[in-house]
C-alpha positions, 0 to 999 in steps of 0.5 A, spaced: 499 500 500 502 506 499 503 511 504 498 517 500 493 510 501 496 509 509 495 516 509 487 517 507 486 511 511 489 513 517 486 520 516 479 516 515 479 512 523 483 519 526 478 525 524 472 522 526 475 518 534 478 527 534 472 530 533 468 524 539 473 526 542 473 534 542 464 534 542 465 528 548 462 533 554 457 536 550 455 529 547 454 527 554 451 534 557 446 532 551 445 526 554 445 527 561 440 533 559 436 534 554 433 526 554 431 528 561 428 533 559 425 530 551 422 525 556 418 529 561 411 531 562 408 538 566 402 537 570 398 542 572 401 546 579 394 547 583 390 540 583 385 540 577 378 537 580 374 542 577 373 540 570 370 547 567 376 550 572 379 553 564 371 556 562 370 558 569 376 562 568 375 565 562 368 567 562 370 572 569 368 578 566 376 582 568 380 575 566 385 576 560 386 570 555 392 568 550 395 563 545 401 560 544 404 557 537 402 550 539 396 553 539 393 551 548 388 557 549 391 560 556 387 564 560 388 567 566 384 571 571 385 579 574 391 580 576 392 582 584 394 586 588 397 586 593 399 592 597 397 598 595 403 602 597 408 597 593 405 595 585 411 593 582 409 586 584 403 582 581 401 575 581 394 570 578 392 563 577 392 562 569 390 556 566 390 553 559 384 548 555 389 541 556 387 542 564 395 546 566 395 552 570 399 556 574 401 562 578 403 568 573 408 573 575 407 581 574 413 583 574 414 591 574 420 592 568 425 597 570 426 593 576 432 589 579 430 582 581 424 575 578 424 570 580 427 562 584 434 563 579 432 569 575 436 574 577 433 580 573 430 582 567 430 587 561 428 589 555 432 588 550 428 592 544 420 591 543 415 588 549 417 581 547 424 580 548 428 580 554 435 581 556 434 574 562 440 573 568 439 567 572 443 567 577 444 561 584 442 567 588 443 563 594 435 560 592 433 554 596 425 552 598 424 549 605 423 553 612 427 555 618 425 547 620 427 544 614 431 544 607 425 540 601 431 543 597 436 549 594 442 550 590 450 550 592 452 551 584 454 558 584 453 560 577 450 566 572 450 567 564 445 571 560 441 569 555 435 573 550 428 571 550 422 571 546 415 571 548 412 565 550 419 561 551 419 556 557 426 554 561 427 549 566 429 556 573 430 549 579 429 542 580 423 542 587 427 537 591 434 533 592 431 526 587 431 531 582 422 527 580 420 534 580 422 541 577 418 547 575 418 551 567 417 558 566 414 560 560 416 568 558 409 572 555 413 579 554 410 585 558 402 588 558 402 595 561 396 595 568 393 602 570 399 606 566 405 601 569 409 595 565 410 588 567 414 584 565 409 577 564 411 570 566 408 563 569 410 556 571 407 550 573 410 544 574 415 539 570 416 531 571 421 528 567 421 518 567 426 517 571 430 524 574 433 531 572 440 530 574 440 537 577 447 540 576 447 548 574 447 552 569 447 546 565 439 544 567 436 551 565 441 552 559 439 546 555 431 546 558 432 553 554 432 550 547 427 546 549 421 546 545 415 545 551 409 543 548 403 543 553 405 550 554 
């Protein structure tokens, strides 16, 4: 066999092995995070005992409804003002015609902060695009007597999101059998004040999520949550 042919055979064998070795961490991360997210299902955030719940919310005098790109219709009740002296944060209840429900949040544009691992949100160039900064923020679930879950990793990263983009923000327990998924709904104006709108519900994997950050959040940003 000529030297040219030998080099050709070596290149055929070596190049694929080199590419695999260089991309090995990416491949492992894909199977570690993306597969578990792809196999997960979204469930109602609150117990859905009333089959007519969606229609009741939809029929409320001051309800607001919207249709997502996945053709799911969601409606939410008029946002609640918890403190008249502080109109920076409002909340409500949202439910879809597919039975998925959750809590919806209204955070005043221009203020620092957000829910869960969202450290901050800022407008990019319109009312549908935002720059979100995710960070650990010493996030935890529990009380002074018991810690149900906490994030121990230190991380911070930013990403641009569009209206209806969805992502996991955190696991709900230490064994990774549940997590919270958030959907970004852009900006709405209430009584002359602009608010970022997000809502959250629950997502369950077939087995368990690997609750490692920021990877779990980053890989969920690439996922298309059809139920939302």
